[in-house]
OpenMM code with the backbone's topology and positions (N, CA, C; nanometers):
from openmm import Vec3, app, unit

residues = "MET SER ILE VAL GLY ARG SER ASP ARG THR LYS PHE ARG HIS GLN VAL ILE ASN PRO LEU ILE THR ALA GLY LEU ILE GLU MET THR ILE PRO ASP LYS PRO THR SER SER LYS GLN LYS CYS ARG LEU THR ASP MET GLY ARG THR TRP LEU ILE GLU ARG LYS GLN".split()
positions = [
    Vec3(0.0808, -0.1180, 0.0000),
    Vec3(0.0000, 0.0000, 0.0000),
    Vec3(0.0858, 0.1254, 0.0000),
    Vec3(0.2011, 0.1190, 0.0620),
    Vec3(0.2851, 0.2385, 0.0695),
    Vec3(0.3382, 0.2791, -0.0680),
    Vec3(0.3486, 0.1846, -0.1594),
    Vec3(0.3979, 0.2157, -0.2938),
    Vec3(0.3041, 0.3125, -0.3646),
    Vec3(0.1744, 0.2957, -0.3441),
    Vec3(0.0763, 0.3833, -0.4097),
    Vec3(0.0305, 0.4972, -0.3195),
    Vec3(0.0985, 0.5169, -0.2079),
    Vec3(0.0703, 0.6301, -0.1204),
    Vec3(-0.0569, 0.6179, -0.0384),
    Vec3(-0.0937, 0.4982, -0.0003),
    Vec3(-0.2145, 0.4767, 0.0800),
    Vec3(-0.1739, 0.4113, 0.2118),
    Vec3(-0.2414, 0.4504, 0.3200),
    Vec3(-0.2096, 0.3916, 0.4498),
    Vec3(-0.3296, 0.3219, 0.5129),
    Vec3(-0.4480, 0.3460, 0.4619),
    Vec3(-0.5691, 0.2880, 0.5180),
    Vec3(-0.6184, 0.1754, 0.4268),
    Vec3(-0.6350, 0.0546, 0.4804),
    Vec3(-0.6746, -0.0609, 0.3988),
    Vec3(-0.8083, -0.0428, 0.3297),
    Vec3(-0.9058, 0.0107, 0.4015),
    Vec3(-1.0384, 0.0281, 0.3427),
    Vec3(-1.0334, 0.1254, 0.2258),
    Vec3(-0.9668, 0.2383, 0.2455),
    Vec3(-0.9546, 0.3352, 0.1363),
    Vec3(-0.8764, 0.2761, 0.0203),
    Vec3(-0.7719, 0.1998, 0.0498),
    Vec3(-0.6924, 0.1353, -0.0541),
    Vec3(-0.7801, 0.0414, -0.1362),
    Vec3(-0.8619, -0.0375, -0.0676),
    Vec3(-0.9508, -0.1310, -0.1369),
    Vec3(-1.0506, -0.0563, -0.2250),
    Vec3(-1.1100, 0.0504, -0.1701),
    Vec3(-1.2114, 0.1249, -0.2446),
    Vec3(-1.1522, 0.2091, -0.3578),
    Vec3(-1.0352, 0.2683, -0.3351),
    Vec3(-0.9791, 0.3613, -0.4327),
    Vec3(-0.8856, 0.2960, -0.5337),
    Vec3(-0.8282, 0.1804, -0.5003),
    Vec3(-0.7311, 0.1177, -0.5900),
    Vec3(-0.7777, -0.0206, -0.6360),
    Vec3(-0.8025, -0.1098, -0.5422),
    Vec3(-0.8347, -0.2486, -0.5762),
    Vec3(-0.9676, -0.2610, -0.6507),
    Vec3(-1.0747, -0.2043, -0.5962),
    Vec3(-1.2063, -0.2188, -0.6600),
    Vec3(-1.2105, -0.1653, -0.8034),
    Vec3(-1.1523, -0.0483, -0.8330),
    Vec3(-1.1517, -0.0037, -0.9730),
    Vec3(-1.0751, -0.0986, -1.0662),
    Vec3(-0.9666, -0.1579, -1.0166),
    Vec3(-0.8916, -0.2531, -1.0990),
    Vec3(-0.9723, -0.3805, -1.1238),
    Vec3(-1.0475, -0.4245, -1.0232),
    Vec3(-1.1342, -0.5412, -1.0395),
    Vec3(-1.2460, -0.5090, -1.1388),
    Vec3(-1.3074, -0.3925, -1.1234),
    Vec3(-1.4153, -0.3510, -1.2132),
    Vec3(-1.3665, -0.3410, -1.3576),
    Vec3(-1.2438, -0.2943, -1.3758),
    Vec3(-1.1861, -0.2824, -1.5100),
    Vec3(-1.1455, -0.4178, -1.5665),
    Vec3(-1.1438, -0.5213, -1.4820),
    Vec3(-1.1076, -0.6548, -1.5282),
    Vec3(-0.9584, -0.6794, -1.5351),
    Vec3(-0.8790, -0.5941, -1.4699),
    Vec3(-0.7337, -0.6086, -1.4746),
    Vec3(-0.6803, -0.7035, -1.3680),
    Vec3(-0.7500, -0.7130, -1.2548),
    Vec3(-0.7113, -0.8074, -1.1496),
    Vec3(-0.8354, -0.8812, -1.1017),
    Vec3(-0.8120, -0.9915, -1.0308),
    Vec3(-0.9211, -1.0668, -0.9694),
    Vec3(-0.8766, -1.1131, -0.8320),
    Vec3(-0.9717, -1.1340, -0.7439),
    Vec3(-0.9414, -1.1821, -0.6094),
    Vec3(-0.9295, -1.3341, -0.6115),
    Vec3(-0.8419, -1.3867, -0.5267),
    Vec3(-0.8267, -1.5315, -0.5194),
    Vec3(-0.9402, -1.5958, -0.4414),
    Vec3(-1.0022, -1.5217, -0.3506),
    Vec3(-1.1171, -1.5706, -0.2734),
    Vec3(-1.2289, -1.4671, -0.2901),
    Vec3(-1.2996, -1.4688, -0.4028),
    Vec3(-1.3978, -1.3638, -0.4299),
    Vec3(-1.5126, -1.3562, -0.3292),
    Vec3(-1.5456, -1.4668, -0.2639),
    Vec3(-1.6559, -1.4670, -0.1677),
    Vec3(-1.6199, -1.4008, -0.0352),
    Vec3(-1.4901, -1.3841, -0.0077),
    Vec3(-1.4451, -1.3265, 0.1194),
    Vec3(-1.3435, -1.2148, 0.0925),
    Vec3(-1.3896, -1.0970, 0.0531),
    Vec3(-1.2960, -0.9899, 0.0161),
    Vec3(-1.2083, -0.9389, 0.1296),
    Vec3(-1.2477, -0.9610, 0.2553),
    Vec3(-1.1661, -0.9123, 0.3668),
    Vec3(-1.0896, -1.0243, 0.4371),
    Vec3(-1.0833, -1.1413, 0.3768),
    Vec3(-1.0111, -1.2542, 0.4358),
    Vec3(-0.8629, -1.2200, 0.4518),
    Vec3(-0.8032, -1.2676, 0.5594),
    Vec3(-0.6602, -1.2435, 0.5815),
    Vec3(-0.5757, -1.3185, 0.4789),
    Vec3(-0.6340, -1.4178, 0.4134),
    Vec3(-0.5619, -1.4959, 0.3125),
    Vec3(-0.5896, -1.4455, 0.1709),
    Vec3(-0.6637, -1.3365, 0.1602),
    Vec3(-0.7014, -1.2813, 0.0310),
    Vec3(-0.5807, -1.2274, -0.0435),
    Vec3(-0.5757, -1.2561, -0.1722),
    Vec3(-0.4715, -1.2034, -0.2597),
    Vec3(-0.5377, -1.1613, -0.3896),
    Vec3(-0.4667, -1.0849, -0.4664),
    Vec3(-0.5148, -1.0457, -0.5988),
    Vec3(-0.4172, -1.0993, -0.7019),
    Vec3(-0.4701, -1.1318, -0.8185),
    Vec3(-0.3832, -1.1775, -0.9268),
    Vec3(-0.4264, -1.1091, -1.0561),
    Vec3(-0.3315, -1.0973, -1.1469),
    Vec3(-0.3596, -1.0362, -1.2762),
    Vec3(-0.4475, -1.1278, -1.3596),
    Vec3(-0.5379, -1.0688, -1.4328),
    Vec3(-0.6164, -1.1441, -1.5298),
    Vec3(-0.5398, -1.1416, -1.6619),
    Vec3(-0.5886, -1.2146, -1.7606),
    Vec3(-0.5258, -1.2105, -1.8927),
    Vec3(-0.5287, -1.0685, -1.9487),
    Vec3(-0.6396, -0.9987, -1.9261),
    Vec3(-0.6510, -0.8604, -1.9720),
    Vec3(-0.5478, -0.7723, -1.9015),
    Vec3(-0.5248, -0.7971, -1.7737),
    Vec3(-0.4259, -0.7216, -1.6978),
    Vec3(-0.2850, -0.7452, -1.7485),
    Vec3(-0.2539, -0.8692, -1.7824),
    Vec3(-0.1215, -0.9006, -1.8370),
    Vec3(-0.1010, -0.8307, -1.9711),
    Vec3(-0.2042, -0.8357, -2.0555),
    Vec3(-0.1974, -0.7689, -2.1855),
    Vec3(-0.1772, -0.6192, -2.1677),
    Vec3(-0.2501, -0.5591, -2.0748),
    Vec3(-0.2379, -0.4159, -2.0484),
    Vec3(-0.0957, -0.3808, -2.0042),
    Vec3(-0.0377, -0.4635, -1.9165),
    Vec3(0.0991, -0.4369, -1.8698),
    Vec3(0.1999, -0.4471, -1.9831),
    Vec3(0.1852, -0.5484, -2.0672),
    Vec3(0.2774, -0.5661, -2.1798),
    Vec3(0.2689, -0.4464, -2.2739),
    Vec3(0.1473, -0.4035, -2.3058),
    Vec3(0.1295, -0.2879, -2.3945),
    Vec3(0.1858, -0.1612, -2.3315),
    Vec3(0.1718, -0.1482, -2.2026),
    Vec3(0.2180, -0.0284, -2.1315),
    Vec3(0.3708, -0.0202, -2.1292),
    Vec3(0.4389, -0.1346, -2.1258),
    Vec3(0.5854, -0.1368, -2.1202),
    Vec3(0.6489, -0.1004, -2.2538),
    Vec3(0.5740, -0.1124, -2.3622),
    Vec3(0.6320, -0.0866, -2.4947),
    Vec3(0.6383, 0.0584, -2.5270),
] * unit.nanometer
topology = app.Topology()
chain = topology.addChain("A")
for resn in residues:
    res = topology.addResidue(resn, chain)
    for name in ("N", "CA", "C"):
        topology.addAtom(name, app.Element.getBySymbol(name[0]), res)
């Protein structure tokens, strides 16, 4: 969270994570439990494509 300048988890989720999920760039590993301590996010195929295009 510190990389993107956020210190509050809830705000980070609402301002960073949720828009990326809505855009289809990332997905949650446990979609039914968004606040689980074991929750992680992973890139979708669309997210990987976006990153590759952005690096060029």
